[in-house]
C-alpha positions in Angstrom: -14.8 44.0 34.5 -15.3 43.0 31.7 -15.6 39.1 29.9 -16.0 37.8 26.5 -18.4 34.8 26.5 -16.3 32.2 24.7 -18.5 29.9 22.3 -17.5 26.2 23.8 -19.7 24.5 21.5 -17.6 23.7 18.4 -15.2 22.1 20.9 -17.5 20.1 22.8 -18.9 18.8 19.2 -16.0 18.1 18.4 -14.7 16.0 21.5 -18.1 14.4 21.2 -17.2 13.3 17.7 -13.8 11.4 18.7 -16.0 10.0 21.7 -18.7 8.2 19.3 -15.9 7.4 16.6 -13.9 5.5 19.2 -17.9 4.4 21.0 -18.4 2.4 17.4 -14.8 1.3 17.3 -14.7 -0.4 20.4 -17.6 -2.2 19.3 -16.6 -3.2 16.0 -13.9 -4.4 17.5 -15.3 -7.1 20.1 -18.1 -8.6 17.9 -15.1 -8.6 15.1 -13.4 -10.9 17.3 -15.8 -12.8 18.7 -17.0 -13.7 15.2 -13.5 -14.9 14.2 -11.9 -16.3 11.7 -13.8 -17.9 9.1 -13.0 -20.0 6.1 -14.7 -22.1 3.2 -13.5 -24.1 0.3 -13.3 -22.2 -3.5 -11.9 -25.2 -5.5 -8.9 -26.5 -4.5 -7.8 -23.3 -2.5 -9.0 -22.3 0.4 -10.1 -18.6 1.3 -9.9 -17.4 5.3 -12.1 -14.3 6.6 -10.5 -12.9 10.0 -11.2 -10.4 12.4 -9.9 -7.5 10.1 -12.0 -8.2 7.3 -15.5 -8.2 9.5 -13.6 -5.0 11.3 -13.5 -3.4 7.8 -16.9 -4.6 5.9 -18.9 -3.6 9.3 -16.9 0.1 9.8 -18.1 0.7 5.8 -21.6 -0.2 6.9 -22.1 1.3 9.0 -20.5 4.6 7.0 -22.9 3.2 3.8 -26.1 3.2 5.8 -25.6 6.2 7.9 -28.8 8.1 6.9 -30.8 5.3 7.9 -29.4 5.0 11.3 -30.5 6.7 14.5 -28.6 9.9 15.5 -26.7 8.2 17.3 -25.1 5.4 14.6 -24.7 8.2 12.0 -21.5 9.4 10.5 -21.2 12.5 8.8 -18.5 13.8 6.6 -16.3 15.3 8.7 -16.3 11.9 11.3 -15.6 10.1 8.4 -12.5 12.4 7.6 -11.4 12.1 11.6 -11.5 8.4 11.2 -9.2 8.4 8.2 -6.7 10.8 10.6 -7.1 8.4 13.1 -6.7 5.8 11.2 -2.8 7.1 10.2 -1.9 7.4 13.9 -3.3 3.3 14.2 -1.0 2.9 11.1 1.8 4.2 13.3 1.2 2.4 16.0 1.3 -1.0 13.9 4.5 0.0 12.6 5.9 0.2 16.0 4.6 -3.6 16.7 6.3 -4.4 13.4 9.5 -2.7 13.8 10.1 -4.3 17.0 9.1 -8.0 15.7 12.3 -7.5 12.6 14.5 -6.0 15.4 15.3 -9.5 17.0 15.0 -11.2 13.6 17.6 -8.9 11.2 20.3 -12.0 11.0 17.6 -14.0 9.7 16.1 -10.8 7.0 19.8 -10.8 6.3 19.8 -14.4 5.1 17.2 -13.6 2.7 19.9 -11.3 0.8 19.3 -11.2 -2.8 15.1 -12.4 -2.3 14.5 -9.5 -0.3 15.9 -7.0 -3.0 14.6 -7.9 -6.4 11.4 -9.0 -4.7 11.0 -4.9 -5.0 10.9 -5.3 -8.7 8.1 -7.9 -8.4 5.7 -4.9 -7.0 5.9 -3.0 -9.7 5.9 -4.8 -13.4 3.3 -7.0 -11.9 1.0 -4.1 -11.5 2.1 -3.8 -15.1 2.1 -7.1 -16.3 -1.6 -8.5 -15.2 -3.3 -5.0 -15.5 -2.2 -3.1 -18.4 -3.4 -5.5 -21.1 -6.5 -5.7 -19.2 -7.2 -2.2 -18.9 -6.7 -1.7 -22.5 -8.9 -5.0 -23.3 -11.6 -3.3 -21.6 -11.2 -0.1 -23.4 -9.4 2.2 -20.6 -7.1 5.0 -22.7 -4.4 7.0 -21.3 -5.9 6.0 -17.5 -4.7 2.4 -18.0 -0.9 4.6 -17.0 -2.0 5.7 -13.8 -4.1 2.5 -12.5 -1.2 -0.2 -14.1 2.1 1.6 -13.3 2.0 0.9 -9.3 -0.7 0.9 -6.4 -1.7 3.6 -6.0 -0.5 5.0 -2.9 -0.1 8.1 -1.6 3.8 8.6 -3.1 2.4 7.4 -6.7 -0.6 10.5 -6.3 2.2 12.7 -5.6 4.3 11.8 -8.6 1.6 11.7 -11.5 0.1 14.8 -10.4 3.3 16.5 -10.6 4.1 15.0 -13.7 0.7 15.0 -15.5 -2.1 17.0 -12.6 -4.8 15.3 -11.6 -7.2 16.2 -13.6 -5.4 14.6 -16.7 -6.1 10.7 -18.0 -3.2 9.3 -15.6 -4.9 11.5 -12.7 -8.1 9.8 -12.9 -6.2 6.2 -13.5 -4.2 6.9 -10.4 -6.9 8.1 -8.6 -9.1 5.4 -9.1 -6.0 3.1 -7.7 -6.5 4.8 -4.6 -9.5 4.7 -4.0 -10.0 1.0 -4.8 -7.2 0.6 -2.6 -8.8 2.1 0.1 -12.4 1.2 -0.3 -11.9 -2.6 -1.3 -7.8 -3.2 -1.1 -7.5 -4.7 2.2 -10.3 -7.2 2.1 -9.8 -8.3 -1.7 -6.1 -9.0 -0.6 -7.2 -10.6 2.6 -9.1 -12.7 0.5 -6.8 -12.9 -2.7 -3.8 -13.8 -0.4 -5.4 -16.3 1.7 -6.5 -18.5 -1.2 -3.2 -17.9 -2.9 -1.5 -19.3 0.5 -3.7 -22.5 0.2 -2.8 -23.3 -3.0 0.7 -23.8 -1.5 2.7 -22.8 -5.1 4.5 -20.7 -2.6 6.7 -20.8 0.0 5.3 -18.4 3.0 8.2 -16.6 3.3 8.4 -15.2 -0.3 4.1 -14.5 0.2 5.0 -12.6 3.1 7.8 -10.7 0.8 4.7 -9.9 -1.8 2.6 -8.9 0.9 4.9 -5.5 1.5 3.2 -3.4 -1.2 3.7 0.3 1.0 0.6 0.7 1.9 0.2 -0.3 6.5 -3.4 -1.4 6.1 -3.1 -3.8 2.7 0.4 -4.9 4.0 -1.5 -6.0 7.1 -4.6 -7.8 5.1 -2.7 -9.6 3.4 0.4 -11.0 5.9 -2.2 -11.5 7.9 -4.2 -13.7 5.6 -0.6 -15.8 5.2 0.1 -15.9 8.9 -3.2 -17.6 9.6 -2.8 -20.9 7.8 0.9 -21.2 9.3 2.5 -22.6 12.7 3.2 -19.7 15.6 6.8 -19.7 15.3 6.4 -19.4 10.9 3.4 -16.7 11.7 6.0 -15.0 13.1 8.8 -15.1 10.6 5.2 -14.4 7.9 5.0 -10.7 9.7 8.8 -9.8 10.3 9.5 -10.5 6.1 6.0 -8.6 5.1 7.5 -5.6 7.5 10.9 -4.9 6.0 9.6 -5.4 2.7 7.2 -3.6 3.1 9.5 -0.5 4.4 11.6 -1.1 1.5 8.9 -0.7 -0.6 7.9 2.9 1.3 11.1 4.8 1.0 13.3 3.4 -2.1 10.3 2.0 -3.6 8.9 5.5 -4.4 12.3 6.1 -6.6 11.8 3.0 -8.6 8.2 3.9 -9.3 9.5 7.6 -10.5 12.8 6.4 -12.2 11.3 2.9 -13.8 7.6 1.8 -13.1 6.5 4.6 -14.3 8.3 5.8 -18.0 7.6 1.0 -18.4 4.0 2.0 -18.3 4.3 4.7 -20.7 6.2 2.5 -23.0 4.1 -0.6 -22.1 0.6 1.8 -23.1 2.4 3.5 -26.1 3.5 -0.2 -27.3 0.2 -2.7 -26.6 -2.8 0.5 -26.9 -2.4 0.1 -30.9 -2.2 -3.4 -30.4 -5.7 -4.4 -28.0 -7.2 -1.4 -28.1 -8.4 -1.6 -31.7 -9.9 -4.9 -31.2 -12.3 -3.1 -29.2 -14.3 -0.7 -30.6 -17.3 -0.9 -28.8 -15.3 -0.8 -25.4 -13.4 2.1 -26.8 -16.4 4.6 -27.5 -17.4 3.8 -24.0 -13.9 4.4 -23.2 -13.9 7.8 -24.7 -17.5 9.3 -24.3 -16.7 8.2 -20.2 -13.7 10.6 -20.3 -14.9 13.2 -21.6 -17.7 13.0 -19.0 -14.8 13.5 -16.8 -13.6 16.1 -18.2 -16.9 17.9 -18.3 -16.8 18.2 -14.6 -17.9 15.1 -13.3 -15.5 12.9 -12.3 -13.4 15.1 -9.8 -11.3 14.3 -6.2 -13.4 15.3 -3.1 -12.4 18.8 -2.1 -11.9 18.2 1.2 -8.6 17.1 2.6 -8.2 14.8 5.5 -8.7 15.8 9.5 -4.8 16.7 10.9 -4.8 15.6 14.6 -4.2 17.7 17.4 -1.3 17.3 19.2 -3.8 16.5 21.9 -6.0 14.5 19.1 -3.1 12.8 18.4 -2.0 11.7 22.0 -5.4 10.3 22.2 -5.6 8.3 18.9 -2.7 6.5 19.7 -3.7 5.5 23.2 -6.8 4.3 21.9 -5.7 2.4 19.2 -3.9 0.6 21.9 -6.4 -0.1 24.1 -8.4 -1.2 21.5 -5.6 -3.2 20.3 -5.5 -5.2 24.0 -9.2 -6.0 24.1 -8.6 -7.4 20.7 -5.8 -9.7 21.4 -7.8 -10.6 25.1 -11.3 -12.0 22.9 -8.6 -13.5 20.4 -5.5 -15.1 22.0 -6.4 -14.6 25.4 -3.7 -13.3 27.0 -4.5 -10.4 29.9 -4.4 -7.2 29.5 -2.1 -6.9 32.6 -0.1 -9.5 30.0 0.5 -7.2 27.2 0.0 -4.4 28.8 4.1 -2.9 28.7 4.5 -4.2 25.6 1.9 -2.4 24.2 3.6 0.7 26.3 6.6 0.3 24.1 4.5 0.7 21.1 3.8 3.7 22.1 6.7 4.9 23.0 8.3 3.8 19.9 5.3 5.9 18.2 6.0 8.9 20.3 9.7 9.3 20.1 9.8 8.6 16.0 6.8 11.3 15.7 9.2 13.6 17.7 12.4 13.1 16.3 10.5 13.5 13.1 9.5 16.8 13.4 12.9 17.9 14.9 14.3 16.5 11.2 11.6 18.6 9.4 9.4 15.4 8.4 13.0 15.1 5.9 12.4 11.1 7.1 9.0 10.1 6.5 7.9 9.0 10.6 7.4 5.6 9.5 10.5 5.0 8.6 11.8 6.6 12.1 9.3 4.9 14.1 10.3 1.5 12.2 14.1 2.3 12.6 13.5 3.0 16.9 11.6 -0.1 17.3 13.8 -1.5 15.8 16.4 -1.3 17.5 15.1 -2.1 21.1 15.0 -5.8 19.7 18.4 -5.8 17.8 21.7 -7.3 18.8 23.5 -4.3 19.7 20.2 -3.3 22.5 21.4 -4.4 25.6 17.7 -4.1 26.5 16.0 -6.6 24.1 15.8 -9.9 24.9 13.6 -8.1 28.1 12.3 -6.2 25.6 11.4 -9.1 22.8 9.3 -10.9 25.4 7.3 -8.3 26.7 5.9 -7.0 23.2 5.4 -10.7 22.2 2.7 -10.9 24.6 0.6 -8.7 22.4 0.0 -10.4 18.9 0.5 -8.9 15.6 -2.7 -9.8 14.2 -4.4 -8.4 17.3 -3.2 -4.7 16.0 -4.9 -5.5 12.4 -8.4 -5.4 13.3 -8.3 -1.6 15.3 -6.8 0.1 12.6 -9.3 -1.9 9.7 -12.1 -0.7 11.8 -11.1 3.0 11.3 -10.6 2.3 7.9 -14.0 1.1 7.2 -15.3 3.8 8.8 -13.7 6.9 6.6 -14.9 4.6 3.2 -18.3 6.0 2.5 -17.0 9.8 2.3 -15.3 8.2 -1.2 -17.8 6.4 -2.5 -19.6 9.6 -5.1 -16.3 9.8 -6.6 -15.1 6.4 -7.3 -18.9 5.6 -8.3 -18.0 8.7 -11.2 -14.8 6.6 -12.2 -16.3 3.2 -13.7 -16.6 -0.5 -13.2 -13.9 -1.2 -15.4 -10.8 0.4 -14.1 -12.1 -0.7 -10.7 -11.6 -4.4 -12.2 -8.0 -2.9 -13.8 -6.9 -1.9 -10.1 -7.9 -5.1 -8.4 -6.4 -6.9 -11.1 -3.3 -4.6 -10.4 -3.3 -4.8 -7.2 -3.4 -9.4 -7.3 -0.7 -8.5 -10.3 2.0 -6.8 -7.3 1.1 -9.6 -4.6 1.6 -11.9 -7.4 4.9 -10.5 -9.1 6.9 -10.1 -6.2 5.8 -13.4 -4.4 7.6 -15.2 -7.5 10.4 -13.0 -7.7 10.7 -13.9 -3.9 10.5 -17.3 -4.6 13.0 -17.5 -7.1 15.4 -16.0 -5.3 14.4 -17.5 -1.5 15.0 -20.9 -3.1 
């Protein structure tokens, strides 16, 4: 009887890569949780560095220093893409946790009324009001449109790619915003949101609404920084309103971006560029030279795409991120794993149910929306088991779910650095200001209507 030899080396290597990632993530989460929060004064305000900031910084440092580390700690590009894929799975788990918190607070959200509805305007107009003038003052040309019409997450890439193409100036601008958000976004917004919160200018609920920018990791970082300076009860409301705002931005926000903010950015560029651009000839000449270099092929996006998790790897990712959240919850909030385990299982169940409903619907509705709705129903007034589920899911703090998620974000960062460097420092500054603008703009409008 003839048998064919099967080479299992690729499978073993693939499994080994995931094992290394999860082992490194566990070490980072434990260290970050033990370090805990750290705060210091900056002028009249205060900056709070939470464990999630340590997590993403340690993950990024490990990836960037990989070539000089022992083989056991090296993270090649393939592993970094795997980490990015695990991050997407972790975001779904975090989405479920937020949905469980939102459902119980639906009456409170309903009372917020117009403040929650109109803060969406600030998320997109704020990026243009602050980012566009600065971009033009720095001599940036049409890249400013792509970098400032939104916070540049995946839907924004798709909109610009379809409208202008990713090799266009607008495409390079939105790519710079995307990479800035990926590499620096969570760290920057955590520090910035914490500082703004310490000034006591805005109501915490308004700041929570401002945190929902449409990116799970950036929203988590901003909401966490705001919540860390509140009482436990207010902190819970902050997470609730941030989740509700993020859900609105992720759904309605795509159409808002396409039909309102992008035309507004194009109009703003047409009006402001002749006024601001001509006054800075040197910066303008540098921008033209940089643009020419980019067109010569020096600043294209990486050809690789993120690894798609297999069904088994996806299940393992959900379970692994849940376990890391339990460890973080134990260290940070002293909650025994046995007490928090039932609530964590409910979170994973919400993700599984939402995932397969999304597949049955052929992804017509994004998974994050379905998972949010499933989780919200379980703790809403319409679910007979809501009181029990609220009690069980409340055993795991939403801030405990953030360090594991941002750890994988940090471990995946190094792969984007070469493309990021070629886009230049000026557009990085513009992107960070645009991120600050979306947070401040939405918070200001929410503050106006909330009061």
